[in-house]
C-alpha positions in Angstrom: 192.1 157.2 39.2 189.9 154.4 37.9 191.3 151.0 38.8 189.9 147.7 37.6 190.9 144.8 39.9 190.5 141.4 38.3 190.4 138.7 41.0 188.9 135.4 42.0 186.4 134.5 44.7 187.3 132.9 48.0 187.8 129.2 47.8 186.5 128.9 51.4 183.5 131.3 51.6 181.0 131.3 48.7 180.3 134.7 47.0 183.1 136.4 48.9 186.4 137.8 47.9 189.5 136.5 49.6 190.5 138.5 52.7 193.5 140.1 51.2 191.6 141.5 48.2 188.8 142.7 50.5 191.2 144.7 52.6 192.9 146.2 49.5 189.6 147.2 48.0 188.4 148.8 51.3 191.6 150.8 51.6 191.7 151.9 47.9 188.0 153.0 48.0 188.7 155.1 51.0 191.4 157.1 49.2 190.5 160.5 47.6 190.1 160.3 43.9 190.3 156.5 43.6 187.6 154.4 42.2 187.8 150.6 42.1 185.9 148.1 39.9 186.3 144.5 41.0 185.7 142.1 38.1 185.7 138.4 38.9 185.0 135.2 37.0 182.4 133.2 39.0 183.1 129.8 37.5 181.9 126.5 38.9 184.1 124.6 41.2 185.6 121.6 39.5 187.3 118.4 40.6 190.9 117.8 39.8 190.3 115.8 36.6 192.2 116.9 33.6 189.3 117.1 31.1 187.0 118.9 33.6 189.7 121.3 34.6 190.6 122.1 30.9 186.9 122.6 30.1 186.5 125.1 33.0 189.7 126.9 31.9 188.3 127.2 28.4 185.1 128.8 29.8 187.2 131.3 31.8 189.3 132.2 28.8 186.1 132.9 26.8 184.8 135.1 29.6 188.1 137.0 29.6 187.9 137.6 25.8 184.2 138.6 25.7 182.8 139.8 29.0 185.8 141.4 30.7 186.5 144.0 27.9 182.8 145.1 28.2 183.2 145.6 32.0 186.3 147.7 31.5 184.8 149.9 28.7 181.7 150.6 30.8 183.8 151.6 33.8 186.2 153.7 31.7 189.1 152.2 33.6 192.6 153.7 33.3 194.5 150.6 34.6 193.9 147.0 35.4 195.5 144.8 38.0 195.2 141.1 37.4 196.6 137.8 38.7 196.7 136.2 35.2 197.6 137.3 31.7 194.7 139.0 29.9 193.8 139.2 26.3 195.2 142.2 24.3 193.9 145.7 25.1 195.1 149.2 25.5 194.9 149.4 29.3 198.2 149.3 31.2 198.4 146.0 33.0 199.7 145.5 36.6 200.4 141.8 36.8 200.3 140.2 40.2 202.7 137.3 40.6 202.3 135.8 44.1 205.2 133.3 43.8 208.3 132.6 41.8 208.0 128.8 42.5 206.6 128.0 39.0 209.9 129.2 37.5 212.2 128.0 40.3 210.9 124.5 40.3 210.7 123.8 36.6 210.5 120.0 36.6 208.2 119.2 39.7 205.1 121.2 38.9 201.7 119.9 37.6 200.4 120.6 34.1 198.1 123.5 35.2 201.1 125.3 36.8 203.2 124.7 33.6 200.4 126.3 31.6 200.2 129.3 34.0 204.0 129.6 33.8 204.1 129.6 30.0 201.3 132.2 29.7 202.7 134.4 32.4 206.2 134.3 31.0 204.9 135.6 27.7 202.9 138.4 29.5 205.6 139.6 31.8 207.6 141.6 29.3 204.4 143.4 28.2 203.1 144.2 31.7 203.5 147.9 32.7 204.4 146.7 36.2 204.7 143.4 38.1 203.6 143.2 41.8 205.1 140.6 44.1 204.7 140.0 47.8 208.3 140.4 48.9 211.8 141.4 47.9 213.1 137.8 47.7 210.2 136.8 45.3 211.3 139.8 43.2 214.9 138.6 43.2 213.9 135.0 42.3 211.6 136.2 39.5 214.4 138.3 38.0 216.8 135.4 38.3 214.6 132.9 36.5 212.7 135.0 33.9 215.1 136.3 31.2 214.6 139.8 29.9 212.4 141.0 32.7 213.1 144.7 33.5 214.0 145.0 37.2 212.6 148.6 37.4 209.1 147.3 36.6 209.0 144.7 39.4 207.7 146.0 42.7 207.0 144.5 46.1 203.7 145.2 47.9 203.7 143.3 51.2 200.5 141.5 52.2 198.7 142.7 55.3 197.8 140.9 58.5 193.9 141.2 58.8 192.9 143.3 61.8 190.8 140.5 63.3 194.1 138.8 64.3 194.6 140.3 67.7 195.3 139.3 71.3 192.2 137.6 72.8 190.7 134.5 74.2 189.7 131.5 72.2 186.2 130.1 72.0 186.1 126.8 73.8 183.1 125.6 71.7 185.3 125.8 68.5 188.0 123.7 70.1 185.5 121.2 71.4 183.8 120.9 68.0 187.2 120.1 66.4 188.0 117.6 69.1 191.1 119.5 70.2 192.7 118.7 73.5 195.1 120.9 75.3 198.0 121.5 75.3 198.5 121.5 71.6 200.9 122.7 68.9 199.1 124.0 65.8 200.7 123.3 62.4 199.6 125.6 59.6 200.3 123.9 56.3 199.7 125.2 52.8 197.2 124.0 50.2 199.4 121.2 49.0 198.4 119.5 52.2 200.7 116.7 53.2 204.4 117.3 52.6 204.7 120.3 54.9 203.2 118.5 57.8 205.4 115.3 57.6 208.3 116.9 59.5 206.0 118.2 62.2 204.5 114.8 62.7 208.0 113.3 62.9 209.0 116.0 65.4 206.0 115.3 67.6 206.7 111.6 67.6 210.2 112.3 68.9 208.8 114.5 71.7 206.2 111.9 72.7 208.8 109.2 72.8 210.5 111.3 75.5 207.2 111.5 77.5 206.4 115.1 76.5 202.7 115.8 77.0 201.7 117.6 73.8 199.1 117.1 71.1 199.2 118.2 67.5 196.5 119.9 65.4 197.2 120.3 61.6 195.1 123.0 59.9 195.0 124.1 56.3 195.6 121.9 53.3 192.6 120.5 51.3 194.9 119.7 48.4 196.2 116.7 46.6 198.5 115.7 49.5 195.8 115.3 52.1 195.1 111.6 51.6 198.8 110.8 52.0 198.9 112.9 55.2 195.9 111.0 56.6 197.7 107.7 56.0 200.9 109.0 57.6 199.0 110.1 60.7 197.0 106.9 61.0 200.2 104.9 60.7 201.8 106.7 63.6 201.9 104.9 67.0 200.8 108.3 68.5 197.8 108.8 66.1 195.5 109.5 69.1 197.5 112.7 69.8 197.1 114.1 66.3 194.1 115.8 64.6 193.9 116.9 61.0 191.5 119.8 61.2 191.9 120.8 57.5 190.4 124.1 56.3 188.2 125.8 58.9 186.0 128.8 58.9 187.6 132.1 60.0 186.2 132.1 63.5 187.3 128.5 64.2 190.8 129.2 62.8 191.2 132.3 65.0 190.1 130.2 68.1 192.7 127.5 67.2 195.4 130.1 66.9 194.6 131.8 70.2 194.4 128.5 72.1 197.6 127.0 70.8 200.6 126.5 73.1 202.7 127.3 70.0 202.2 127.6 66.3 204.4 125.9 63.7 204.6 127.4 60.2 206.5 124.6 58.4 206.2 125.7 54.8 209.9 126.1 53.8 209.0 127.4 50.3 206.7 130.1 51.5 206.9 133.4 49.6 205.7 135.5 52.5 205.1 134.1 56.0 201.6 135.5 56.5 200.3 132.6 58.6 203.2 133.0 61.0 202.6 136.8 61.2 198.9 136.1 61.9 199.8 133.8 64.8 202.3 136.4 66.1 199.6 139.1 66.0 197.5 136.8 68.3 200.4 136.6 70.8 201.5 133.1 70.1 205.0 131.7 70.2 205.9 130.7 66.6 208.3 128.2 65.1 208.8 129.0 61.4 210.8 127.6 58.5 214.1 129.2 58.0 214.8 130.8 54.6 214.6 134.2 52.8 210.9 134.7 53.7 211.7 134.4 57.4 213.3 137.9 57.2 209.8 139.4 57.6 209.5 137.9 61.0 212.4 140.1 62.3 213.7 137.6 64.8 210.3 137.4 66.7 209.9 133.7 65.9 212.1 130.6 66.3 213.3 129.7 62.8 214.6 126.2 62.0 215.3 123.9 59.1 212.0 122.1 59.1 213.5 119.2 57.1 215.4 118.3 60.3 212.8 116.7 62.7 215.2 116.6 65.7 215.9 120.4 65.4 212.2 121.1 64.8 211.3 119.0 67.9 213.8 121.1 70.0 212.4 124.3 68.7 208.8 123.3 69.5 209.9 122.2 73.0 211.5 125.5 73.6 208.4 127.5 72.4 206.1 125.5 74.6 208.0 124.7 77.8 210.8 127.3 78.1 208.9 130.1 79.9 211.5 132.8 79.4 211.8 132.1 75.6 208.0 132.0 75.2 207.5 135.3 77.0 210.1 137.0 74.7 208.3 135.6 71.6 204.8 136.5 72.8 205.9 140.1 73.5 207.9 140.7 70.3 205.5 138.9 68.0 202.6 141.4 68.0 205.0 144.3 67.6 206.4 142.8 64.4 203.0 141.8 63.1 201.7 145.3 63.6 204.0 146.6 60.8 202.0 144.7 58.2 198.9 146.8 58.0 196.3 147.1 55.2 197.2 150.8 55.0 200.8 149.9 54.2 199.7 147.4 51.5 197.4 150.0 49.9 200.2 152.7 50.0 202.7 150.5 48.3 200.1 149.4 45.7 199.0 152.9 44.9 202.6 154.0 44.5 202.9 151.4 41.7 199.6 152.6 40.1 200.7 156.2 40.0 204.1 155.3 38.6 202.5 153.3 35.8 200.0 156.0 34.9 202.8 158.7 34.8 204.9 156.5 32.5 201.8 155.7 30.4 201.1 159.4 29.8 198.2 159.8 32.2 198.4 162.8 34.6 196.7 161.9 37.9 195.7 164.2 40.7 193.4 163.5 43.7 189.8 164.3 42.7 190.6 165.0 39.1 191.1 162.7 36.1 192.9 163.8 33.0 192.6 161.6 30.0 195.5 159.7 28.4 197.7 161.8 26.1 197.5 160.7 22.5 199.9 161.8 19.8 198.6 164.2 17.2 198.1 162.7 13.8 
């Protein structure tokens, strides 16, 4: 089985694939009879200015039309998995759709997301299969995209990287970030500000009651960061809050392991991977309630993060209620251990095999049989 995996490079580490793709490639290449070609567009990083973004997009589309087909012919691929629609070709396409938000939030998305939504909507009916990260994303996609065949939409759950384990933090990383104990760690998504606002409000309520706790906000680096900085600077408790932003993997791991509790406030998350990573490190987790929280299997405190008083109570319980914290710290690693790279690879391979069978390709470990073509 020859699989072409079209992906992008990590936004945080130059010349490196994102961690999820790395783990998938490692697992697939270790399977008998499976070969993987990773094809990626190494475009320049651009600022968020409309003309510059559109010029970079035009360069990427040209690469997809000209260079990508040459890579695929050279490799003699049988199937391609991609995160974006591709120009026409005879290879079966497994289209990765990480989120149903572009369709569920029609009015409140930027122009680049509307462009992605329009192109992907046209490509979805032609894809041999669609891969999503969870069952509820599958349900949302089927609800919002008319004419999409439910039998071709499959869930392959993301994996918790194996480096997220129980262990001690590195004090040097905490000192470099200016972090003071005890602290709650809020993990926000790339949009930056909006997810952190309720956590800031919850901490202010706790500090007004003379609760001794600091707040570290990690993640972000998106268009909301400046507003978040203004919000924190305007707080009467700004000295108790640190915006760490995006950190390197070692520093992020130390922050997780040293936190009194971890808050994952992204209510619109499609899969709660940050919460599971914190649970794998033995941290007590407070997560946003919603369909995605089902993956946490009751091993985290779930709350409506739009309600600061309720969020403050949950953080207080996770940090200061010894019995509740022990239960969370014991159950968390057990739940996180279910989401392994092997499981992700198994679920993904099942989709590949199904697509190749339906496309007329017989596949057996160690032997490749060409695509059946009708006799003229």
